[in-house]
N, C-alpha and C positions, 0 to 999 in steps of 0.2 A: 888595084884598076878595078873599075867596075865591069859585071859583066854586061853586053849590050841589050839582052832581053829586059833587064832590070832598069836600063836606063830607059827603054822605050815604054816600060810600063808606067814608070813615073812620069814622062812624058805625056802619055795619054789620061793620065788621071788629072796631071797639072792642067792641061788643056780642058779638060771636062769642069774641073774647077771654074777656071776661069771663066766658059762659056756660061755656066751656072751663075757666075757673079754678075757677068754682063747682062744676062736675061733679067735678073731679080732687080738689077738696077735702072733697066730698060720699062720695067713693070712699075716699079716704085715711081719714076719719073711721071709715067703716063697716069697713073693714077693720082697722083701729086696735081696733075692739069685738072683732072675731071674734079677732084675737091674743090680746086680753086673756082672753077665754072658753075659748079653748082653754089658756092658762097655769093659769087656774084647775081645768079639767078635767084637765090633767097632774098638776098639784098633788094634786088629789083622789084621783087613780088611784096616785100613788105612796104615798099616805098610807096607801091600802087594801091595796096591795101589801105595805107593812112590818107594818100590822096582820097581814096573813096569814103573813107571812113570821116572825111575831114566834114562833110555834112552834120556829124554829130559832135556837140560840142563837149568840152572837157567835163564841165558840173553833170551833164546826163550821163556821161561813163560812170563818173565815179558814183552817181546815183544807183545806176544798174549794179554796182558792183556791191554796194552796201544793201540792196535787197536782194543778193542772191543767197539761197541758204547757206548754213553753214560749211555741211559737206562741199557742196561746189566750189566754194571760195577757196577751202585748202587744196 
């Protein structure tokens, strides 16, 4: 039979471990949502950038890249 003080300590440690796990899980979930929001925002900004850049035709853009110095192109 175990002594009551040992069982109490083990229960406290177990509770602490589960509270820590729960906190980490909630933080991971929250951060995952933030990443998803940021990814959606990046997609939206890229779409808007492409709409604004729509005034530049593809051949003009390709010409600018070929005129770029080698250091900047890499």
